[in-house]
C-alpha positions as CSV (number, residue, x, y, z in Angstrom):
1,X,-0.1,-0.3,0.0
2,X,2.9,2.3,0.9
3,X,4.7,1.5,-2.2
4,X,1.4,2.3,-4.4
5,X,1.1,5.7,-2.5
6,X,5.0,6.6,-3.3
7,X,4.4,5.3,-7.0
8,X,1.4,7.5,-7.3
9,X,3.0,10.5,-5.8
10,X,5.9,10.2,-7.9
11,X,3.6,10.2,-10.9
12,X,1.6,13.2,-9.5
13,X,4.6,15.3,-8.6
14,X,6.6,14.5,-11.8
15,X,7.6,17.8,-12.4
16,X,9.5,18.0,-9.3
17,X,13.3,17.9,-8.7
18,X,13.7,14.2,-6.9
19,X,14.6,16.1,-3.6
20,X,11.2,17.9,-3.5
21,X,9.3,15.0,-4.6
22,X,11.2,13.0,-1.5
23,X,10.1,15.6,0.8
24,X,6.3,15.7,-0.3
25,X,6.1,11.8,0.1
26,X,8.0,12.2,3.6
27,X,5.1,14.6,4.6
28,X,2.2,12.2,3.5
29,X,3.9,8.8,4.5
30,X,5.7,9.8,7.6
31,X,3.9,12.9,8.8
32,X,0.6,11.7,7.8
33,X,-0.4,14.8,6.0
34,X,-3.4,15.1,4.0
35,X,-3.5,15.1,0.4
36,X,-4.6,18.6,0.3
37,X,-1.8,19.7,2.7
38,X,0.9,18.2,0.7
39,X,-0.7,19.9,-2.4
40,X,-0.4,23.1,-0.6
41,X,3.6,22.6,0.3
42,X,3.9,21.5,-3.4
43,X,2.5,24.9,-4.5
44,X,4.5,27.0,-2.1
45,X,7.8,25.3,-3.0
46,X,7.2,25.3,-6.5
47,X,6.9,29.4,-6.5
48,X,10.0,29.3,-4.3
49,X,12.0,27.1,-6.8
50,X,10.9,29.0,-9.9
51,X,11.9,32.5,-8.2
52,X,15.2,30.8,-7.5
53,X,15.6,30.1,-11.4
54,X,14.7,33.7,-12.1
55,X,17.3,35.1,-9.4
56,X,20.1,33.0,-10.8
57,X,19.3,33.7,-14.5
58,X,18.3,30.2,-15.2
59,X,14.8,31.1,-16.7
60,X,14.0,33.0,-19.5
61,X,12.2,36.4,-18.1
62,X,9.7,36.4,-20.9
63,X,8.5,32.7,-19.9
64,X,5.1,33.0,-17.7
65,X,6.2,32.6,-14.2
66,X,3.7,29.3,-13.8
67,X,5.5,27.8,-16.9
68,X,8.8,27.9,-15.6
69,X,9.9,24.3,-15.2
70,X,11.5,23.3,-11.8
71,X,12.6,19.7,-12.2
72,X,16.1,21.1,-13.0
73,X,16.8,23.3,-10.1
74,X,20.0,22.3,-8.8
75,X,20.1,21.4,-5.0
76,X,23.2,23.8,-4.6
77,X,20.7,26.9,-5.2
78,X,19.3,25.8,-2.0
79,X,22.4,25.5,0.1
80,X,23.7,28.8,-1.2
81,X,20.5,30.4,-0.2
82,X,21.0,32.9,2.7
83,X,18.7,34.3,5.7
84,X,18.9,37.6,3.9
85,X,17.8,36.0,0.2
86,X,15.0,34.5,2.4
87,X,13.7,37.8,3.5
88,X,14.2,39.4,0.1
89,X,12.1,36.4,-1.2
90,X,9.3,37.4,1.2
91,X,9.6,40.9,-0.1
92,X,9.2,39.6,-3.6
93,X,5.8,37.6,-2.6
94,X,4.6,40.8,-1.3
95,X,5.5,43.2,-3.9
96,X,5.4,41.1,-7.1
97,X,2.9,38.7,-6.4
98,X,0.7,40.6,-3.9
99,X,0.6,37.8,-1.4
100,X,-1.3,38.8,1.9
101,X,0.3,38.5,5.4
102,X,-1.4,35.3,5.7
103,X,0.1,33.7,2.4
104,X,3.3,34.9,3.1
105,X,3.3,33.3,6.8
106,X,2.3,29.9,5.3
107,X,4.9,30.0,2.5
108,X,7.3,30.6,5.3
109,X,6.3,27.7,7.2
110,X,6.2,25.6,4.2
111,X,9.9,26.9,3.5
112,X,11.4,26.3,7.0
113,X,9.8,22.8,6.9
114,X,11.5,22.0,3.7
115,X,15.0,23.1,4.8
116,X,14.6,21.1,7.8
117,X,14.0,18.2,6.2
118,X,17.0,18.7,3.8
119,X,19.2,19.6,6.4
120,X,18.2,18.0,9.6
121,X,16.5,14.7,8.4
122,X,18.5,13.9,5.2
123,X,21.4,15.8,5.2
124,X,21.0,16.7,1.6
125,X,22.4,20.1,2.4
126,X,25.3,20.9,5.3
127,X,23.7,24.0,6.6
128,X,20.1,25.3,7.7
129,X,20.1,29.0,6.8
130,X,16.5,29.6,7.5
131,X,16.4,28.5,11.4
132,X,16.0,32.1,12.7
133,X,13.6,33.1,9.6
134,X,10.4,34.7,11.4
135,X,7.1,34.4,10.2
136,X,5.5,37.7,8.7
137,X,3.1,38.7,11.5
138,X,-0.6,38.2,10.1
139,X,-3.5,40.5,10.3
140,X,-5.8,39.4,12.9
141,X,-9.4,39.1,11.8
142,X,-12.4,37.5,13.2
143,X,-13.9,34.7,11.2
144,X,-17.5,35.2,9.5
145,X,-20.2,33.3,10.8
146,X,-24.1,33.1,10.6
147,X,-26.1,34.6,13.5
148,X,-28.8,32.5,15.0
149,X,-31.7,33.8,13.1
150,X,-29.9,33.4,9.8
151,X,-28.5,29.7,10.8
152,X,-32.6,29.2,11.5
153,X,-33.3,30.6,7.9
154,X,-30.8,28.4,6.3
155,X,-32.1,25.4,7.5
156,X,-35.8,26.2,7.1
157,X,-35.2,27.0,3.1
158,X,-33.1,23.9,2.4
159,X,-34.5,22.6,-0.9
160,X,-33.5,20.7,-3.8
161,X,-34.0,17.3,-5.5
162,X,-31.6,15.6,-2.8
163,X,-33.3,17.7,0.0
164,X,-32.8,15.1,2.8
165,X,-29.1,14.4,1.9
166,X,-28.5,18.6,1.6
167,X,-30.5,19.2,4.7
168,X,-28.3,16.7,6.5
169,X,-25.1,18.3,5.5
170,X,-26.3,21.7,6.5
171,X,-27.5,20.1,9.9
172,X,-24.1,18.4,10.7
173,X,-21.9,21.6,9.8
174,X,-24.1,23.9,11.8
175,X,-24.5,21.6,14.9
176,X,-21.0,19.9,14.8
177,X,-18.7,22.2,13.6
178,X,-16.7,19.5,11.6
179,X,-14.3,20.3,8.9
180,X,-15.4,19.8,5.0
181,X,-13.1,16.9,4.7
182,X,-14.3,15.3,8.0
183,X,-17.8,15.5,6.5
184,X,-17.0,14.0,3.3
185,X,-15.0,11.4,4.8
186,X,-17.9,10.1,6.9
187,X,-18.6,6.6,6.6
188,X,-21.9,5.0,7.7
189,X,-19.7,2.6,10.1
190,X,-18.7,5.9,11.7
191,X,-22.5,6.8,12.9
192,X,-23.8,5.0,16.2
193,X,-27.5,6.1,16.6
194,X,-27.3,4.2,20.0
195,X,-24.3,6.0,21.4
196,X,-25.3,9.3,19.7
197,X,-21.7,10.0,18.1
198,X,-20.0,10.2,15.0
199,X,-16.4,9.2,14.5
200,X,-14.6,11.4,12.3
201,X,-10.9,11.9,11.2
202,X,-9.5,15.5,11.3
203,X,-6.1,16.9,10.2
204,X,-3.3,14.4,10.2
205,X,-5.8,11.8,10.2
206,X,-6.6,12.1,14.0
207,X,-9.5,10.4,15.0
208,X,-12.2,11.9,17.5
209,X,-15.4,11.3,18.5
210,X,-18.1,13.8,17.9
211,X,-21.5,13.7,20.1
212,X,-24.7,14.6,18.1
213,X,-27.8,16.0,19.1
214,X,-31.5,15.0,18.4
215,X,-31.5,17.5,15.1
216,X,-28.4,15.6,13.7
217,X,-29.8,12.0,14.4
218,X,-33.1,12.8,12.9
219,X,-31.3,14.5,9.7
220,X,-29.2,11.3,9.3
221,X,-31.8,8.8,9.8
222,X,-33.9,10.7,7.3
223,X,-31.2,10.6,4.9
224,X,-29.9,7.2,5.3
225,X,-33.5,6.1,4.5
226,X,-33.7,7.3,1.0
227,X,-29.7,7.1,0.1
228,X,-29.0,5.5,-3.0
229,X,-27.2,2.1,-2.6
230,X,-23.8,2.3,-4.1
231,X,-21.7,-0.5,-5.1
232,X,-18.7,1.9,-5.7
233,X,-18.8,3.5,-1.9
234,X,-21.0,1.1,-0.1
235,X,-20.0,2.7,3.4
236,X,-19.8,6.4,2.4
237,X,-22.5,8.3,4.1
238,X,-22.8,11.1,1.3
239,X,-22.7,10.0,-2.3
240,X,-23.9,11.5,-5.4
241,X,-27.2,11.1,-6.8
242,X,-26.2,10.2,-10.3
243,X,-27.5,6.8,-11.2
244,X,-24.2,5.9,-13.1
245,X,-21.6,7.6,-10.6
246,X,-22.7,6.7,-7.0
247,X,-19.4,7.7,-5.8
248,X,-18.6,9.6,-2.6
249,X,-19.1,13.3,-2.5
250,X,-16.3,15.3,-3.3
251,X,-15.5,18.4,-1.2
252,X,-16.1,20.6,-4.3
253,X,-19.4,19.2,-4.6
254,X,-20.1,19.7,-1.1
255,X,-19.0,23.4,-1.2
256,X,-21.6,23.8,-4.2
257,X,-24.2,22.2,-2.4
258,X,-23.7,24.8,0.6
259,X,-23.4,27.6,-1.8
260,X,-26.5,26.9,-3.5
261,X,-28.4,26.6,-0.1
262,X,-27.0,29.7,1.1
263,X,-28.3,31.6,-1.9
264,X,-31.6,30.1,-1.6
265,X,-31.8,31.4,1.9
266,X,-30.9,34.9,0.7
267,X,-27.4,34.5,2.1
268,X,-25.4,34.1,-0.8
269,X,-23.9,37.8,-0.8
270,X,-22.1,37.3,2.8
271,X,-18.9,35.7,1.4
272,X,-19.7,32.7,3.6
273,X,-18.6,29.0,2.9
274,X,-18.6,25.4,4.4
275,X,-15.6,26.5,6.8
276,X,-17.7,29.6,7.8
277,X,-20.5,27.1,9.1
278,X,-17.9,25.3,11.0
279,X,-17.3,29.1,12.6
280,X,-21.0,29.4,12.8
281,X,-21.4,26.2,15.0
282,X,-18.4,26.9,17.2
283,X,-19.8,30.5,18.1
284,X,-23.3,29.4,18.5
285,X,-22.0,26.5,21.3
286,X,-19.9,29.0,22.8
287,X,-22.8,31.8,22.8
288,X,-25.8,30.2,23.6
289,X,-24.6,26.7,24.8
290,X,-22.3,28.2,27.2
291,X,-19.8,25.7,26.2
292,X,-16.4,26.1,28.2
293,X,-13.7,27.0,25.6
294,X,-11.7,23.9,26.7
295,X,-14.5,21.7,25.7
296,X,-15.1,23.4,22.5
297,X,-11.5,22.8,21.6
298,X,-12.1,19.1,22.0
299,X,-15.3,19.3,19.9
300,X,-13.7,21.2,16.9
301,X,-10.6,19.0,17.2
302,X,-8.2,22.0,17.8
303,X,-4.5,21.2,19.1
304,X,-4.4,24.3,20.9
305,X,-7.1,26.3,23.1
306,X,-5.4,29.2,21.6
307,X,-6.9,28.3,18.2
308,X,-10.6,27.8,20.1
309,X,-10.4,31.1,21.9
310,X,-10.9,33.1,18.9
311,X,-14.9,32.3,19.2
312,X,-15.0,33.8,22.7
313,X,-14.2,36.9,21.0
314,X,-16.9,37.0,18.4
315,X,-19.8,37.8,20.6
316,X,-19.9,40.8,22.8
317,X,-22.2,39.5,25.4
318,X,-19.7,38.4,27.6
319,X,-18.4,41.7,27.7
320,X,-21.7,43.1,28.1
321,X,-22.7,41.0,31.2
322,X,-19.6,41.6,32.9
323,X,-19.9,45.5,32.7
324,X,-23.7,45.1,33.8
325,X,-22.9,42.4,36.7
326,X,-20.3,44.7,38.4
327,X,-21.3,45.6,41.9
328,X,-20.9,49.3,41.2
329,X,-23.1,49.1,37.9
330,X,-26.2,51.0,39.5
331,X,-23.9,53.5,41.7
332,X,-24.6,56.7,40.1
333,X,-23.6,60.3,40.6
334,X,-22.2,59.7,44.2
335,X,-20.0,62.9,43.8
336,X,-22.5,65.4,42.4
337,X,-24.0,68.0,44.5
338,X,-27.7,68.3,44.7
339,X,-29.5,71.5,43.5
340,X,-30.4,72.4,47.3
341,X,-26.8,71.8,48.4
342,X,-25.8,74.5,45.6
343,X,-28.5,76.9,46.5
344,X,-27.7,76.9,50.2
345,X,-23.9,77.2,49.3
346,X,-25.0,80.4,47.5
347,X,-26.9,81.8,50.1
348,X,-24.0,81.4,52.6
349,X,-21.7,83.5,50.1
């Protein structure tokens, strides 16, 4: 199985130099990174290698950037790369490629991981010049999410030729806060109505159990009762409705389902997505359910509670309650003088 995976990756990343292809295989086989994550590293590092060729006069400046071949980039270029060169590269990403701080931070992480592998893991280069490379500071933005009334409207307006399936998808997103990849990967064997749980596999294929409520159980049972039987994906919960292609739903198809239902509910202009429904679930759990951030961390599958704490800042309710519950909240004008005091004072003068 591992050999088959390596062969598949060798074909998929055939445009890469061997050292990059080996790194991507390492991420998948050893580190357990998902295909989407490995693709992200591939894209980030392909940009870096194209940049190296341009900077060293090894590519025609008239060749479109994305068409610059990377298979022939010698590893000596990476070994001669310095910390100062790295900051110049980050400047190039900002000025020439218009990358925002979040994109530059991610590409910095990819680059540091790559150099760590080349130097510390495989000794393909002697020194790691990026040990002290700092990530660009990311702009702190609060995630978008649906208010409670908007969430209810979305559920109320769900309609399509696969209504039970699409309603179930929306219900699970809004109640469980699962990731898109987690929902797509759900199997019938992962669902236990008796235990009221779903088993999901998060980032790095980490398994966790999600407890589900009556709304989720009702939606799942209603959908499973009409779910087409698939010989191709007999265990997948969410499958396509095409008679000749009863495959597991893809992430892109689920995204389109959510986009369509948001438009039906009049919420299509808010820049929302499947991930924003995850934000919505987390916010509603915290704001209306009073869920402790440490519990919410486990529900969402976060590694650190610091990631979860962003949801505690989405609502002003806690801060309003803190102000209103102060023991001094109703004490007014202790230092002001009454009109009678003022008049008496004037008479004395």
